[in-house]
C-alpha positions in Angstrom: -158.9 -8.8 -57.3 -159.3 -5.5 -59.3 -158.5 -5.6 -63.0 -155.6 -3.1 -62.1 -153.8 -5.4 -59.9 -150.5 -6.9 -61.1 -149.9 -10.6 -60.4 -147.4 -9.8 -57.6 -150.0 -7.4 -56.1 -152.7 -10.0 -56.2 -150.5 -12.7 -54.5 -149.1 -10.3 -51.9 -152.7 -9.3 -51.0 -153.6 -13.0 -50.9 -150.9 -13.7 -48.3 -151.7 -10.8 -46.2 -155.2 -11.9 -45.6 -154.0 -14.3 -42.8 -150.8 -14.7 -40.9 -150.3 -18.1 -42.2 -152.1 -19.4 -45.4 -150.9 -23.0 -45.7 -150.5 -25.8 -43.1 -146.7 -25.6 -42.9 -146.5 -29.3 -43.9 -145.1 -30.4 -47.3 -147.6 -31.7 -49.9 -148.3 -35.4 -49.4 -147.9 -36.4 -53.0 -144.7 -34.5 -53.2 -143.3 -36.3 -50.3 -144.3 -39.6 -51.7 -142.6 -39.0 -55.1 -139.4 -37.3 -53.9 -138.6 -39.6 -50.7 -136.7 -42.2 -52.9 -134.6 -39.7 -54.7 -130.9 -39.1 -54.1 -130.5 -35.6 -52.7 -128.9 -33.0 -54.9 -129.8 -29.6 -56.3 -133.7 -28.9 -56.3 -135.7 -26.1 -57.7 -139.1 -25.5 -56.0 -141.3 -23.3 -58.2 -144.1 -21.4 -56.6 -142.8 -22.3 -53.1 -145.3 -20.2 -51.1 -144.4 -20.1 -47.3 -141.8 -22.7 -47.9 -142.9 -26.0 -46.5 -141.6 -28.1 -49.4 -138.3 -26.4 -49.6 -137.8 -26.7 -46.0 -138.6 -30.5 -46.1 -136.1 -30.9 -49.0 -133.3 -29.0 -47.1 -133.9 -31.3 -44.1 -133.4 -34.3 -46.3 -130.1 -33.0 -47.6 -130.9 -31.2 -50.8 -129.6 -27.8 -51.7 -132.6 -25.7 -52.7 -133.5 -22.9 -54.9 -137.0 -21.7 -53.9 -139.0 -19.3 -56.0 -142.3 -17.4 -55.5 -143.8 -14.2 -56.9 -144.9 -13.0 -53.5 -142.4 -11.2 -51.4 -144.8 -11.6 -48.3 -144.8 -15.4 -48.8 -141.0 -15.4 -49.2 -140.4 -13.4 -46.1 -142.4 -15.9 -44.1 -140.5 -18.8 -45.8 -137.2 -17.3 -44.8 -138.2 -17.1 -41.1 -139.6 -20.6 -41.2 -136.3 -21.9 -42.7 -134.3 -20.2 -40.0 -136.6 -21.6 -37.2 -136.0 -25.1 -38.9 -132.3 -24.7 -38.9 -131.9 -25.0 -42.7 -131.8 -21.4 -43.8 -128.3 -21.7 -45.2 -129.5 -24.5 -47.6 -132.1 -22.6 -49.4 -131.7 -19.7 -51.8 -135.0 -17.8 -52.0 -135.6 -15.9 -55.1 -138.6 -13.8 -56.2 -139.6 -14.3 -59.7 -142.8 -13.6 -61.9 -142.4 -16.9 -63.7 -143.0 -16.5 -67.4 -141.1 -13.2 -67.3 -138.0 -14.4 -65.4 -136.7 -17.8 -64.3 -133.9 -18.9 -62.0 -130.6 -19.8 -63.6 -129.0 -23.3 -63.4 -129.7 -27.1 -63.9 -131.3 -29.0 -61.2 -131.6 -32.7 -60.2 -135.2 -32.2 -59.1 -137.5 -29.4 -60.4 -140.8 -29.4 -58.6 -143.9 -27.4 -59.7 -146.6 -28.0 -57.1 -150.1 -26.7 -57.9 -148.9 -24.0 -60.3 -152.2 -22.4 -60.8 -153.5 -18.8 -60.5 -156.6 -16.7 -60.9 -154.4 -14.0 -62.6 -152.9 -14.5 -66.0 -150.3 -17.4 -65.9 -148.4 -18.7 -68.8 -148.4 -22.2 -67.2 -147.4 -24.2 -70.3 -144.4 -21.9 -71.1 -143.3 -22.1 -67.4 -143.5 -25.8 -67.4 -141.4 -26.0 -70.5 -138.8 -23.8 -68.8 -138.9 -26.2 -65.9 -138.3 -29.2 -68.2 -135.3 -27.3 -69.6 -133.8 -26.7 -66.2 -133.7 -30.5 -65.4 -130.1 -31.8 -65.5 -129.4 -35.1 -67.3 -130.7 -38.0 -65.0 -132.8 -35.4 -63.0 -136.6 -35.5 -62.3 -139.4 -33.1 -63.1 -142.4 -33.4 -60.8 -145.6 -31.6 -61.6 -148.7 -31.8 -59.3 -151.9 -30.1 -60.3 -155.6 -29.8 -59.4 -158.2 -31.0 -61.7 -160.8 -28.4 -60.8 -161.8 -25.8 -58.1 -162.7 -27.1 -54.6 -166.2 -28.6 -54.3 -168.7 -25.9 -53.6 -166.3 -23.0 -54.5 -167.5 -20.5 -57.1 -165.5 -20.8 -60.3 -164.7 -17.1 -61.3 -163.0 -18.2 -64.5 -165.1 -21.0 -66.1 -162.9 -20.9 -69.2 -159.8 -22.1 -67.2 -158.9 -25.6 -68.1 -157.3 -28.0 -65.6 -155.3 -30.4 -67.8 -155.1 -34.2 -67.3 -151.7 -35.9 -66.9 -151.5 -36.8 -70.6 -152.3 -33.1 -71.6 -149.6 -32.0 -69.2 -146.9 -34.2 -70.7 -147.9 -33.3 -74.2 -147.8 -29.5 -73.6 -144.2 -29.9 -72.5 -143.1 -30.6 -76.1 -140.4 -33.1 -75.0 -137.9 -34.5 -77.4 -138.5 -38.2 -78.4 -136.4 -40.6 -76.4 -135.0 -37.9 -74.1 -137.5 -38.4 -71.2 -139.0 -41.4 -69.3 -142.4 -41.1 -67.7 -142.3 -42.5 -64.2 -145.7 -41.5 -63.0 -148.7 -40.2 -64.8 -151.9 -40.5 -62.7 -155.1 -38.9 -61.3 -155.8 -39.3 -57.6 -157.9 -38.1 -54.8 -156.6 -36.0 -52.0 -158.3 -35.1 -48.7 -158.0 -31.5 -47.6 -159.3 -29.6 -44.7 -160.4 -26.0 -45.3 -159.5 -23.1 -43.1 -162.9 -23.3 -41.4 -162.3 -27.0 -40.6 -164.5 -28.4 -43.2 -163.1 -31.6 -44.9 -163.3 -31.9 -48.6 -162.0 -34.3 -51.3 -160.2 -33.1 -54.4 -159.1 -34.5 -57.6 -155.4 -33.9 -58.4 -153.0 -35.3 -60.9 -149.2 -36.2 -60.7 -146.7 -36.1 -63.5 -143.2 -37.4 -62.8 -140.6 -37.7 -65.6 -136.9 -38.5 -65.6 -134.5 -36.9 -68.1 -132.1 -39.5 -69.8 
């Protein structure tokens, strides 16, 4: 990435490196945490090529799915059509931190909201919390570091632990219940077929 690249340019370049970046399957931790919820209105922040949003739509959710990359969104639209759920998903392009989708949602999901470009993550997650309807759930999944063996180009980047994530949200006392706050291992297979083990964290909160 050159210093002149804007965030949307960076992510469009990232997605054009390969015809498909992600596996096409929903995140395992996401599925574990959402499977028991009653379908309603969902907001998927940083939806990428759309696997989580499509899984939600198949389960009966009405989904608003957001990404900065128009390349990723274009692929997601086609994947949703192929899955027969294109009419259940509203795809929106946003540079989160500068714009945010309107409305209240029964589920707001932020899966691995990290970037090698500048990203006001804490502010975005506070906006995510504000978008949760009463009785709804905020689900945040994050990495706790770069993949093993990968050069860290930004050693000043801090990957917060679950307690730090919750504290950064600035939630009103008594308004939220913590359902899950944990660190866990996750097996991942890289594009070249090499298996690695990553440390991730899950935060799941319900608004009273």
